[in-house]
NUFI-711359 format. One record per residue (C-alpha): residue number from 1; y, x, z. Coordinates in Angstrom, 2 decimals, padded with zeros to 5 digits, m for minus. Each point is the difference from the previous one (the first is absolute). Example, Ala and Ser with C-alpha at 12.3 -4.5 7.8 and 13.67 -1.06 7.14 Angstrom:
residues 2
NODE   i      c2      c1      c3
NODE   1 m004.50  012.30  007.80
NODE   2  003.44  001.37 m000.66
end
This chain:
residues 516
NODE   i      c2      c1      c3
NODE   1  088.58  076.14  139.10
NODE   2  000.19  002.59 m002.70
NODE   3  003.04  002.03 m000.57
NODE   4  000.32 m001.36 m003.34
NODE   5  000.35 m003.30 m001.75
NODE   6 m001.19 m000.53 m003.25
NODE   7  003.41 m000.96 m001.53
NODE   8  003.54 m001.41  000.80
NODE   9  002.37 m001.65 m002.24
NODE  10  002.78  002.42 m001.02
NODE  11  003.94  000.26  000.35
NODE  12  001.93 m002.03 m002.54
NODE  13  000.59  003.52 m001.21
NODE  14 m002.90  000.96 m002.02
NODE  15  000.46  003.34  001.53
NODE  16 m002.06 m001.81  002.71
NODE  17 m001.85 m002.13 m002.63
NODE  18 m001.75  002.45 m002.09
NODE  19 m001.26  000.26 m003.69
NODE  20 m001.74 m002.34 m002.37
NODE  21 m002.62  001.20 m002.25
NODE  22 m000.49 m001.06 m003.72
NODE  23  000.08 m003.47 m000.80
NODE  24 m003.02 m000.02 m002.18
NODE  25 m002.69  002.49 m000.39
NODE  26  000.07  001.30 m003.55
NODE  27 m002.74 m000.84 m002.24
NODE  28 m002.79  002.28 m000.15
NODE  29 m001.44  001.51 m003.48
NODE  30 m003.18 m001.80 m001.35
NODE  31 m003.33  001.14 m000.39
NODE  32 m000.67  003.63 m000.29
NODE  33  003.44  000.97  000.73
NODE  34 m000.06 m001.91  003.31
NODE  35 m003.11  001.69  000.99
NODE  36  001.71  003.26 m000.87
NODE  37  002.98 m000.64  001.97
NODE  38 m002.02 m001.06  002.91
NODE  39 m002.08  003.24  000.10
NODE  40  003.08  002.12 m000.09
NODE  41  001.81 m002.09  002.70
NODE  42 m002.90  000.01  002.04
NODE  43 m001.20  003.76 m000.38
NODE  44  003.20  001.61 m000.97
NODE  45  002.16 m000.29  003.06
NODE  46  000.60  003.55  001.33
NODE  47  001.30  001.34  003.08
NODE  48  003.80  001.03 m000.06
NODE  49  000.85  002.57 m002.56
NODE  50  001.81  003.31  000.41
NODE  51  002.79  000.62 m002.19
NODE  52 m000.59  003.20 m002.04
NODE  53  003.90  000.83  000.34
NODE  54 m000.32 m000.12  003.74
NODE  55 m003.27  002.21 m000.02
NODE  56  001.85  002.47 m002.40
NODE  57  002.92 m000.05  002.53
NODE  58 m002.34  000.48  003.07
NODE  59 m001.60  002.93 m001.74
NODE  60  003.31  001.60 m000.75
NODE  61  000.95 m000.35  003.79
NODE  62 m003.51  001.42  001.06
NODE  63  000.29  002.97 m002.41
NODE  64  003.41  000.82  001.21
NODE  65 m001.15 m000.17  003.57
NODE  66 m002.97  002.22 m000.80
NODE  67  002.02  002.74 m001.92
NODE  68  002.56 m000.06  003.04
NODE  69 m002.70  000.31  002.56
NODE  70 m001.56  002.95 m001.82
NODE  71  003.14  001.82 m000.23
NODE  72  000.74 m000.59  003.62
NODE  73 m003.36  001.05  001.04
NODE  74 m000.05  003.11 m001.55
NODE  75  003.49  000.73  001.46
NODE  76 m001.22 m000.65  003.42
NODE  77 m003.06  002.00 m000.36
NODE  78  001.56  003.19 m001.83
NODE  79  003.84 m000.06 m000.16
NODE  80  000.89 m001.54  003.32
NODE  81 m001.88  002.53  002.43
NODE  82  001.75  002.72 m001.34
NODE  83  003.51 m001.06 m001.34
NODE  84  000.44 m003.32  002.01
NODE  85  000.91 m003.21 m001.48
NODE  86  002.47  000.71 m002.71
NODE  87  002.19 m003.13 m001.33
NODE  88 m000.44  001.28 m003.65
NODE  89 m003.59 m001.00  000.21
NODE  90  000.58 m003.30  001.18
NODE  91  002.44 m000.76 m003.04
NODE  92 m002.18  001.72 m002.64
NODE  93 m003.37 m001.85  000.96
NODE  94  000.94 m003.57 m000.50
NODE  95  002.24  000.89 m003.14
NODE  96 m003.04  001.78 m001.50
NODE  97 m002.25 m003.05  000.90
NODE  98  002.47 m002.67 m001.77
NODE  99  000.24  002.31 m002.85
NODE 100 m003.96  000.07 m000.30
NODE 101  000.03 m004.10  000.25
NODE 102  002.67  000.04 m002.86
NODE 103 m002.11  002.48 m002.36
NODE 104 m003.20 m002.45  000.57
NODE 105  001.83 m002.80 m000.76
NODE 106  001.40  001.67 m003.24
NODE 107 m003.55  000.97 m000.93
NODE 108 m001.17 m003.66  000.53
NODE 109 m002.45  000.89  002.67
NODE 110  000.99 m003.19  002.36
NODE 111 m001.94 m002.77 m001.84
NODE 112 m003.32 m001.67  000.29
NODE 113 m001.52  001.97 m002.90
NODE 114  000.95  003.45  001.42
NODE 115 m001.20 m001.19  003.71
NODE 116 m003.32 m000.95 m001.55
NODE 117 m000.67  003.24 m001.89
NODE 118  000.80  002.89  002.29
NODE 119 m002.07  002.62 m001.82
NODE 120  001.66 m000.80 m003.58
NODE 121  003.64 m000.13  001.63
NODE 122 m000.78  002.86  002.53
NODE 123  001.45  002.64 m002.66
NODE 124  003.19 m001.92 m000.39
NODE 125  000.35 m000.31  003.89
NODE 126 m000.69  003.78  000.46
NODE 127  002.73  000.69 m002.89
NODE 128  002.55 m002.06  001.61
NODE 129 m000.51  001.74  003.55
NODE 130  000.10  003.40 m001.59
NODE 131  003.10 m000.79 m002.10
NODE 132  001.68 m001.20  003.35
NODE 133 m000.56  003.16  001.62
NODE 134  000.94  002.30 m003.05
NODE 135  003.15 m002.14  000.24
NODE 136  000.56  000.99  003.68
NODE 137 m000.74  003.59 m000.61
NODE 138  002.60 m000.24 m002.67
NODE 139  002.46 m001.39  001.97
NODE 140 m000.65  002.57  002.83
NODE 141  000.09  002.89 m002.54
NODE 142  003.61 m001.14 m001.38
NODE 143  001.55 m001.27  003.28
NODE 144 m001.17  003.10  001.75
NODE 145  000.32 m001.57  003.64
NODE 146  000.71  002.48  003.07
NODE 147 m003.54 m000.79  001.60
NODE 148 m002.33 m000.23 m002.93
NODE 149 m003.10 m002.38  001.09
NODE 150 m003.11  001.62  000.65
NODE 151 m002.23  000.66 m003.02
NODE 152 m003.13 m000.43  002.24
NODE 153  001.38 m003.46  000.86
NODE 154  000.71 m001.04 m003.71
NODE 155 m003.64  000.98 m000.93
NODE 156 m001.57 m001.68  003.07
NODE 157  002.15 m003.20 m000.93
NODE 158 m000.97  000.33 m003.59
NODE 159 m003.66  000.41  000.63
NODE 160 m000.47 m002.60  002.78
NODE 161  002.31 m002.63 m001.68
NODE 162 m001.95  000.01 m003.01
NODE 163 m003.19 m000.19  002.07
NODE 164  001.27 m003.24  001.85
NODE 165  001.28 m001.59 m003.25
NODE 166 m003.41  000.42 m001.56
NODE 167 m001.88 m001.27  003.04
NODE 168  002.29 m003.09  000.03
NODE 169 m000.30 m000.74 m003.59
NODE 170 m003.72  000.00  000.31
NODE 171 m000.04 m002.14  002.98
NODE 172  002.74 m002.42 m001.72
NODE 173 m002.38 m000.02 m003.09
NODE 174 m002.65 m001.53  001.93
NODE 175  002.27 m002.45  001.74
NODE 176  001.56 m001.34 m003.14
NODE 177 m003.45 m000.45 m001.56
NODE 178 m001.24 m001.92  002.98
NODE 179  003.15 m002.19 m000.42
NODE 180 m000.38 m000.36 m003.82
NODE 181 m003.70 m001.04  000.48
NODE 182  001.16 m002.72  002.57
NODE 183  002.72 m001.30 m002.39
NODE 184  002.83  000.94  002.46
NODE 185  002.02  001.86 m002.49
NODE 186 m000.87 m002.33 m003.13
NODE 187  003.12 m001.81 m001.51
NODE 188 m001.70 m003.10 m000.73
NODE 189  001.24 m001.45 m003.27
NODE 190 m000.38 m003.12 m002.31
NODE 191  000.97 m000.64 m003.55
NODE 192  001.93 m003.14 m000.98
NODE 193 m000.76 m000.96 m003.59
NODE 194 m003.03  000.50 m001.79
NODE 195 m001.17  000.63 m003.55
NODE 196  001.15  002.59 m002.32
NODE 197  002.91  000.94  001.78
NODE 198 m001.71  000.82  003.35
NODE 199 m002.87  002.01 m001.69
NODE 200  001.92  003.24 m000.79
NODE 201  001.96  000.03  003.41
NODE 202 m003.48 m000.40  001.60
NODE 203 m001.73  002.58 m001.78
NODE 204  003.06  002.57  000.65
NODE 205 m000.03 m000.90  003.86
NODE 206 m003.97  000.52 m000.14
NODE 207  000.74  003.41 m001.47
NODE 208  001.88  001.26  002.71
NODE 209 m002.74  001.49  002.12
NODE 210  002.25  001.53  002.52
NODE 211  001.84 m003.30  000.40
NODE 212  000.01 m002.12  003.26
NODE 213 m000.16 m003.19 m001.64
NODE 214 m002.91 m002.56  000.31
NODE 215  000.10 m002.70 m002.40
NODE 216 m001.46 m003.28  001.29
NODE 217  000.40 m001.95 m003.16
NODE 218  001.95 m002.40 m002.13
NODE 219  002.19 m002.95  000.54
NODE 220  001.17 m002.12 m003.05
NODE 221  001.11 m003.68 m000.54
NODE 222 m001.62 m000.05 m003.57
NODE 223 m003.51 m001.50 m000.09
NODE 224 m000.63  000.13 m003.75
NODE 225 m001.34  003.03 m002.23
NODE 226  002.98  001.79  000.47
NODE 227 m000.87  000.92  003.82
NODE 228 m003.77  000.58  000.13
NODE 229 m002.08  000.30  003.38
NODE 230 m000.20  003.73 m000.30
NODE 231  002.57  002.57 m001.24
NODE 232 m000.99  003.84 m000.17
NODE 233 m002.53 m000.63  002.49
NODE 234  002.03 m001.83  002.48
NODE 235 m000.36 m003.80  000.90
NODE 236  002.48 m002.73 m000.29
NODE 237  000.18 m001.42  003.43
NODE 238  002.30 m003.18 m000.56
NODE 239  003.45 m001.20 m000.65
NODE 240  003.49  001.33  001.32
NODE 241 m000.43 m002.97  002.66
NODE 242 m003.34  001.45  001.11
NODE 243  001.75  003.22  000.26
NODE 244  002.15 m001.24  002.74
NODE 245 m002.92 m001.02  002.13
NODE 246 m001.92  003.18 m000.81
NODE 247  002.81  002.16  001.29
NODE 248 m000.06 m002.20  003.43
NODE 249 m003.48  001.13  000.57
NODE 250 m000.32  003.46 m000.92
NODE 251  002.19  003.06  000.04
NODE 252  001.79  000.29 m003.47
NODE 253  002.58  002.57 m000.50
NODE 254  000.89 m000.15 m003.77
NODE 255  000.24 m002.42 m002.96
NODE 256  000.36  001.30 m003.59
NODE 257  001.07 m002.39 m002.54
NODE 258 m001.22  000.60 m003.57
NODE 259  002.47 m002.34 m001.70
NODE 260  002.52  000.84 m002.59
NODE 261  003.55 m000.47  001.06
NODE 262  000.39 m002.42 m002.82
NODE 263 m002.16 m002.29  001.60
NODE 264  002.84 m000.78  002.34
NODE 265 m000.62 m003.57  001.17
NODE 266 m003.56  000.59  001.05
NODE 267  000.87  003.40  001.69
NODE 268  002.65 m001.72  002.11
NODE 269 m002.16 m002.88  000.83
NODE 270 m002.73  002.21  001.19
NODE 271  002.49  002.02  002.13
NODE 272  001.56 m002.84  001.51
NODE 273 m003.20 m000.71  001.62
NODE 274 m000.96  003.55  000.92
NODE 275  003.28  001.62  001.46
NODE 276 m000.71 m001.40  003.32
NODE 277 m002.95  002.07  000.46
NODE 278  000.45  003.48  001.82
NODE 279 m001.19  001.90 m002.88
NODE 280  001.43  002.45 m002.64
NODE 281  000.35 m001.75 m003.54
NODE 282  000.35  002.20 m002.97
NODE 283  000.19 m000.74 m003.84
NODE 284 m001.87  002.31 m002.23
NODE 285  002.36  001.53 m002.10
NODE 286 m002.01  001.49 m002.89
NODE 287 m000.97 m003.44 m001.46
NODE 288  003.53 m000.82 m000.60
NODE 289  001.95  000.82 m002.99
NODE 290  003.24  000.13  001.74
NODE 291  000.57  003.57  001.06
NODE 292  002.01  000.86  002.99
NODE 293  001.42  003.66  001.23
NODE 294 m002.73  002.06  001.77
NODE 295  001.62 m000.39  003.25
NODE 296 m000.54 m003.63 m000.36
NODE 297 m003.53 m000.03  000.61
NODE 298 m002.11  000.96  002.98
NODE 299 m003.66  001.37 m000.81
NODE 300 m003.56 m000.94  001.33
NODE 301 m001.64  003.34 m000.76
NODE 302  001.21  000.53 m003.36
NODE 303  000.45 m003.59 m001.09
NODE 304  003.65 m001.11 m000.17
NODE 305  000.77 m003.37  001.81
NODE 306  003.29 m001.92  000.80
NODE 307  000.59 m000.75  003.71
NODE 308  000.45 m003.88  000.41
NODE 309 m000.31 m000.56  003.94
NODE 310 m000.67  002.66  002.76
NODE 311 m001.88 m000.78  003.20
NODE 312  003.10 m000.59  002.62
NODE 313 m001.44  002.55  002.36
NODE 314 m002.52  002.75 m000.85
NODE 315 m000.81  003.58  000.88
NODE 316  002.14  001.54  002.58
NODE 317  002.07 m003.26  000.34
NODE 318 m003.19 m001.67  001.46
NODE 319 m000.64  003.07  002.54
NODE 320  003.61 m000.07  001.08
NODE 321  000.26 m003.77  000.51
NODE 322 m003.15 m000.18  001.84
NODE 323  000.92  003.03  002.26
NODE 324  003.40 m001.66  000.65
NODE 325 m001.69 m003.42  000.89
NODE 326 m002.63  001.73  002.45
NODE 327  002.40  002.23  001.52
NODE 328  003.04 m002.42  000.58
NODE 329 m002.29 m002.80  000.69
NODE 330 m001.70  001.60  002.73
NODE 331  003.28  001.12  001.59
NODE 332  001.36 m003.96 m000.44
NODE 333 m003.14 m001.12  001.48
NODE 334  000.39  002.16  003.16
NODE 335  003.85 m000.75  000.39
NODE 336 m000.83 m003.87 m000.32
NODE 337 m003.04 m000.07  002.10
NODE 338  001.88 m001.21  003.22
NODE 339  001.68 m002.89 m002.22
NODE 340 m003.43 m000.70 m001.27
NODE 341 m001.69 m000.27  003.28
NODE 342  002.85 m002.09  001.33
NODE 343 m000.42 m002.31 m003.02
NODE 344 m003.49 m000.34  000.47
NODE 345  000.13 m000.88  003.71
NODE 346  002.53 m002.70 m000.97
NODE 347 m002.10 m001.35 m002.60
NODE 348 m002.86 m000.30  002.15
NODE 349  001.96 m001.67  002.67
NODE 350  001.66 m002.48 m002.02
NODE 351 m002.86 m001.60 m001.48
NODE 352 m003.94 m000.02 m000.13
NODE 353 m001.85  002.02 m002.71
NODE 354  000.01  003.60 m001.26
NODE 355  002.97  002.38 m000.02
NODE 356 m000.70  001.22 m003.52
NODE 357 m001.20 m001.66 m003.21
NODE 358 m001.31  001.64 m003.29
NODE 359  000.75 m001.53 m003.52
NODE 360 m001.40  000.74 m003.44
NODE 361  002.94  001.20 m002.46
NODE 362 m000.29  001.55 m003.35
NODE 363  001.49  003.58  000.15
NODE 364 m000.21  002.76 m002.58
NODE 365 m001.32 m001.04 m003.35
NODE 366 m000.63 m003.50  001.13
NODE 367 m002.86  001.58  002.72
NODE 368 m000.46 m002.24  003.03
NODE 369  001.31  001.47  003.08
NODE 370  000.11 m001.25  003.85
NODE 371  003.40  000.35  001.66
NODE 372  000.55 m000.42  003.76
NODE 373  002.65 m002.25  001.73
NODE 374  000.95 m001.30  003.21
NODE 375 m001.00 m003.61  000.32
NODE 376  003.18 m002.22 m000.19
NODE 377 m001.55 m003.39 m000.23
NODE 378 m002.21 m002.46  002.32
NODE 379 m003.47  000.82 m000.72
NODE 380 m000.97 m003.85 m000.86
NODE 381  002.96 m000.09 m002.72
NODE 382 m000.78  003.10 m001.86
NODE 383 m000.08 m000.29 m003.68
NODE 384 m002.53  002.31 m001.22
NODE 385  001.11 m000.22 m003.85
NODE 386  003.75  000.43  000.75
NODE 387  000.26 m003.26 m002.11
NODE 388  003.39 m001.08  001.89
NODE 389  002.78  002.23  000.60
NODE 390  001.60  000.18  003.53
NODE 391  003.21 m001.96  000.36
NODE 392  003.01 m000.29  002.59
NODE 393 m001.18 m000.92  003.27
NODE 394 m003.68 m000.43 m001.34
NODE 395 m001.94 m001.77  002.69
NODE 396 m003.21  002.67 m000.81
NODE 397  001.86  002.95  001.23
NODE 398 m000.16  001.08  003.57
NODE 399  003.19  000.95  002.05
NODE 400 m001.16  003.57  000.09
NODE 401 m000.75 m000.37 m003.68
NODE 402  003.61 m001.35 m001.20
NODE 403  001.55  002.99  001.59
NODE 404 m002.49  002.64 m001.20
NODE 405  000.38 m001.51 m003.65
NODE 406  003.53  000.17  000.09
NODE 407 m000.09  003.65  001.23
NODE 408 m003.00  000.76 m002.36
NODE 409 m001.77  001.46  002.95
NODE 410 m003.06 m001.83 m001.17
NODE 411 m000.10  002.43 m002.68
NODE 412 m000.56  003.25  002.25
NODE 413 m003.88 m000.13 m000.14
NODE 414  000.13  000.92 m003.23
NODE 415  000.55  003.41  000.84
NODE 416 m003.60  000.19  000.44
NODE 417 m000.49 m000.85 m003.45
NODE 418  002.53  002.96 m001.13
NODE 419 m001.42  002.46  002.41
NODE 420 m003.63 m000.65  000.18
NODE 421 m001.31 m002.20 m002.78
NODE 422  002.45  001.33 m002.58
NODE 423  000.35 m003.05 m001.93
NODE 424  003.47 m000.81  000.82
NODE 425  002.84  002.58 m000.37
NODE 426  003.18 m000.04  001.93
NODE 427  002.38 m000.87 m003.04
NODE 428 m001.17 m002.06 m002.80
NODE 429 m000.06 m003.74 m001.42
NODE 430 m000.82 m002.23  002.83
NODE 431 m003.57 m001.45 m000.44
NODE 432  000.40 m003.92 m000.40
NODE 433 m002.14 m002.91  001.22
NODE 434 m002.94 m000.55 m002.30
NODE 435  000.84 m003.37 m000.55
NODE 436  003.95  000.43  000.15
NODE 437  001.99 m002.33 m001.87
NODE 438  003.52 m000.67 m001.39
NODE 439  000.68 m003.40 m001.15
NODE 440 m003.56 m001.01  000.15
NODE 441 m000.95  002.74 m002.19
NODE 442 m001.71  003.33  000.79
NODE 443  002.02  003.12 m000.28
NODE 444 m001.84  001.62 m003.03
NODE 445  000.76 m003.47 m001.85
NODE 446  003.58  000.16  000.91
NODE 447  000.63  003.62 m000.95
NODE 448 m000.97  001.79 m003.20
NODE 449 m002.00  003.30  001.16
NODE 450 m000.22 m000.88  003.40
NODE 451 m002.87  002.23  000.51
NODE 452  001.68  002.92 m001.03
NODE 453  001.00  000.37  003.52
NODE 454 m003.73  000.90  000.89
NODE 455  000.17  003.41 m001.78
NODE 456  001.21  001.43  003.29
NODE 457 m001.14 m000.56  003.72
NODE 458  001.62 m002.94  001.52
NODE 459  002.40  000.99  002.97
NODE 460  001.32 m001.00  003.27
NODE 461  003.62  000.03 m001.30
NODE 462  001.47  000.24 m003.58
NODE 463  002.99  000.11 m002.45
NODE 464  000.11 m003.61 m000.28
NODE 465  000.31 m000.51  004.06
NODE 466  002.71  002.58  000.43
NODE 467  001.92 m001.81 m002.91
NODE 468  000.12 m003.49  001.79
NODE 469 m003.33 m001.53 m001.48
NODE 470 m001.41 m000.14  003.25
NODE 471 m000.75 m003.76  000.73
NODE 472 m000.99 m003.38 m001.37
NODE 473 m001.27  000.23 m003.82
NODE 474 m000.13 m003.81 m000.71
NODE 475  001.36  000.11 m003.40
NODE 476 m000.80  002.01 m003.25
NODE 477  003.14  001.72  000.05
NODE 478 m000.57  001.68  003.47
NODE 479 m003.42  001.18 m000.67
NODE 480  001.22  001.19 m003.45
NODE 481  002.64  002.17  001.80
NODE 482 m002.61  001.17  002.45
NODE 483 m002.29  001.27 m002.84
NODE 484  003.04  001.38 m001.92
NODE 485  000.92  002.21  003.21
NODE 486 m003.67  000.99  000.50
NODE 487 m000.51  001.19 m003.73
NODE 488  003.41  001.93  000.09
NODE 489 m001.56  001.69  002.93
NODE 490 m003.05  001.00 m001.54
NODE 491  001.79  001.41 m003.17
NODE 492  002.31  001.96  002.14
NODE 493 m002.28  001.24  002.69
NODE 494  000.88  003.23  001.92
NODE 495 m000.79  001.11  003.53
NODE 496  003.81  000.11  000.62
NODE 497  000.06 m003.73 m000.94
NODE 498 m002.59 m000.81  002.42
NODE 499  001.90  001.76  002.93
NODE 500  003.02 m001.96 m001.15
NODE 501 m001.75 m003.17  000.14
NODE 502 m001.28  000.39  003.41
NODE 503  003.31  001.14  001.32
NODE 504  001.65 m003.26 m001.23
NODE 505 m002.96 m002.17  001.23
NODE 506  001.14 m000.41  003.59
NODE 507  003.43 m001.24 m001.20
NODE 508 m001.82 m002.39 m002.68
NODE 509 m001.83 m001.52  003.07
NODE 510  003.05 m001.11  001.74
NODE 511  000.31 m002.70 m002.83
NODE 512 m002.16 m002.55  001.45
NODE 513  001.25 m003.45 m001.55
NODE 514 m002.67 m000.05 m002.38
NODE 515 m002.84  001.14  002.27
NODE 516 m001.79 m002.94  001.93
end
């Protein structure tokens, strides 16, 4: 038989009974709106984007490395053969390189528009590099060190560094243009609220030629003449409910509300629906008569906005968490491989059928993922839809299955999801069964904002599990507590919190009274 079974009923703990999707598919806009929405969903799903902040950070690291290598290379070619390796050079070179990176940042040379135009920004780059060397020469003059650095070395470093920076910026420009053409640097944006209020916002955003925004369209609940089908050349794609479905099918980074703060009730109703999405949500500030202090605003180009919600993880946070998952997950996979092998043998010897099974769950942003587990039930008693929770002494569970469920050893194959597939994290909200219920109600019917858990990747363990909410969730109160802990984790995430949760997970697994 195949090594995989199609499905298996999960633990009474929804940790092993994963996630439900939306109870109903939101209605789609009618007529032309439906056609436009379908077209964008079908044709507008780009490959994964790159954060401009991360790109700028990588450029800083690259330029620091290039400048340092240029200084070391000239030192090795000219200074070292005559004077040896003097320690002063090895302190001065990275110091000057760091000063150069600070100068480039001050001159606003680390953004996408500067990367795209190396010629027009080349003079600023050359001036910054020259000013750094003038500052270094001034320091040498006033400090009067005993062993003054070689003037040939300084001149050689200045010229070679400038040439390397120029070549790097031209190569970077070609790369950034290619990424821009592929839509990988776009910040895909929609406007909520049409009509007269949206028009000035759209025109101002469209006028920012160097911006990274790509406006996809408008969503508005109004269907009368106050909300026409096209505003400032951008189509109306549907209602706020349609926006939820839209964001599940295509990448969306930013939502801008053009509603005035005075429309408080309408604004809160919409935010209550949209806060479950992993996107930034902003309120256009210049259409509101209420004036805040300048520091209260952030800016999209030159347009002031009020921050309402931020993505839970963005930019470097995503890189750090992903690297942590891959590295620590690979170490765990190696260390646990003997136990996984022993478990696989025990499952195979205990009952006929495959050792592993795959089951579809809902992951980040409600995307469907397949997770791996050790089979714990008899093949002829599998429950493909997890419609019935496992209970104490459940006859469907094998002898080995009963043991590995209590010890959560059946979850270990999910390290494959973490390390190789990347659709699970080591730490995060547990993915529940698609049809998991509490008191005969789907979880999203019990807990308001349940799908806000999906703003981050699901995990093997989480904040809820180490705080005693590992186990049966047969009542609304239990799933409510589980979700509250998940949301608290999302709002307070840090890599140190992940390490803390992983450290306490083995102790949490000792409490097996609710794991069947």
